[in-house]
C-alpha positions as YAML, in Angstrom:
chain: A
units: angstrom
residues:
- id: 1
  name: MET
  ca: [9.92, 4.49, -0.20]
- id: 2
  name: VAL
  ca: [8.36, 3.13, -3.08]
- id: 3
  name: ILE
  ca: [6.33, 4.94, -5.40]
- id: 4
  name: ALA
  ca: [4.37, 3.13, -7.77]
- id: 5
  name: ASN
  ca: [1.77, 3.60, -10.65]
- id: 6
  name: SER
  ca: [-1.66, 1.15, -11.67]
- id: 7
  name: VAL
  ca: [0.93, -0.71, -14.09]
- id: 8
  name: ALA
  ca: [3.11, -1.53, -10.87]
- id: 9
  name: TYR
  ca: [-0.55, -2.35, -8.58]
- id: 10
  name: GLU
  ca: [0.35, -6.14, -9.24]
- id: 11
  name: GLY
  ca: [3.19, -8.45, -8.77]
- id: 12
  name: ILE
  ca: [5.17, -6.14, -6.22]
- id: 13
  name: ASP
  ca: [6.39, -7.93, -2.88]
- id: 14
  name: LEU
  ca: [6.40, -5.46, -0.77]
- id: 15
  name: GLN
  ca: [5.18, -7.72, 2.48]
- id: 16
  name: ARG
  ca: [8.54, -8.07, 4.77]
- id: 17
  name: ARG
  ca: [9.16, -4.63, 6.01]
- id: 18
  name: THR
  ca: [6.29, -2.00, 5.29]
- id: 19
  name: CYS
  ca: [5.64, -0.15, 8.34]
- id: 20
  name: MET
  ca: [3.70, 2.79, 6.54]
- id: 21
  name: ILE
  ca: [1.25, 3.31, 3.32]
- id: 22
  name: HIS
  ca: [-0.04, 6.15, 1.77]
- id: 23
  name: HIS
  ca: [-2.55, 6.66, -0.81]
- id: 24
  name: ILE
  ca: [-1.83, 10.07, -2.56]
- id: 25
  name: ASP
  ca: [-3.70, 9.23, -5.36]
- id: 26
  name: LEU
  ca: [-7.15, 9.79, -6.82]
- id: 27
  name: PRO
  ca: [-9.34, 8.67, -7.36]
- id: 28
  name: TRP
  ca: [-9.76, 5.49, -4.90]
- id: 29
  name: THR
  ca: [-11.96, 2.55, -5.36]
- id: 30
  name: PRO
  ca: [-12.34, 0.09, -2.10]
- id: 31
  name: ALA
  ca: [-10.43, -2.24, -4.28]
- id: 32
  name: ASP
  ca: [-7.06, -0.54, -5.36]
- id: 33
  name: LEU
  ca: [-7.22, 0.37, -1.65]
- id: 34
  name: GLN
  ca: [-7.65, -3.52, -0.08]
- id: 35
  name: GLN
  ca: [-5.18, -4.39, -3.20]
- id: 36
  name: ARG
  ca: [-2.32, -1.94, -2.27]
- id: 37
  name: ASN
  ca: [-3.35, -2.13, 2.11]
- id: 38
  name: GLY
  ca: [-2.96, -6.17, 1.55]
- id: 39
  name: ARG
  ca: [0.82, -5.79, 0.02]
- id: 40
  name: ALA
  ca: [1.79, -4.84, 3.02]
- id: 41
  name: VAL
  ca: [-0.75, -6.38, 6.07]
- id: 42
  name: ARG
  ca: [0.32, -9.91, 5.74]
- id: 43
  name: GLN
  ca: [1.87, -12.68, 7.15]
- id: 44
  name: GLY
  ca: [5.57, -12.64, 6.75]
- id: 45
  name: ASN
  ca: [5.72, -8.64, 7.38]
- id: 46
  name: LYS
  ca: [8.39, -8.09, 10.23]
- id: 47
  name: GLN
  ca: [6.63, -5.35, 11.55]
- id: 48
  name: ARG
  ca: [4.30, -5.14, 14.19]
- id: 49
  name: VAL
  ca: [1.88, -2.25, 13.03]
- id: 50
  name: VAL
  ca: [1.78, -0.92, 9.65]
- id: 51
  name: MET
  ca: [-0.18, 2.58, 9.36]
- id: 52
  name: VAL
  ca: [-2.36, 3.35, 6.34]
- id: 53
  name: GLU
  ca: [-2.76, 7.01, 5.80]
- id: 54
  name: ASN
  ca: [-5.23, 8.50, 3.05]
- id: 55
  name: SER
  ca: [-3.83, 11.58, 1.92]
- id: 56
  name: PRO
  ca: [-4.60, 12.67, -1.69]
- id: 57
  name: SER
  ca: [-3.27, 15.65, -3.53]
- id: 58
  name: SER
  ca: [-5.09, 17.89, -5.93]
...
């Protein structure tokens, strides 16, 4: 499990074994989602499927 704030959006290398991404913070922008999802959905990930869930906490 990795919990990261906006400071950690860049430079984290998570592509090897990520199986699920939860987006729980607000607000989301398309660029934020693309950046986060791209950290796991890439060549080198050993998982065949990466699930993405958008569940905002209010």
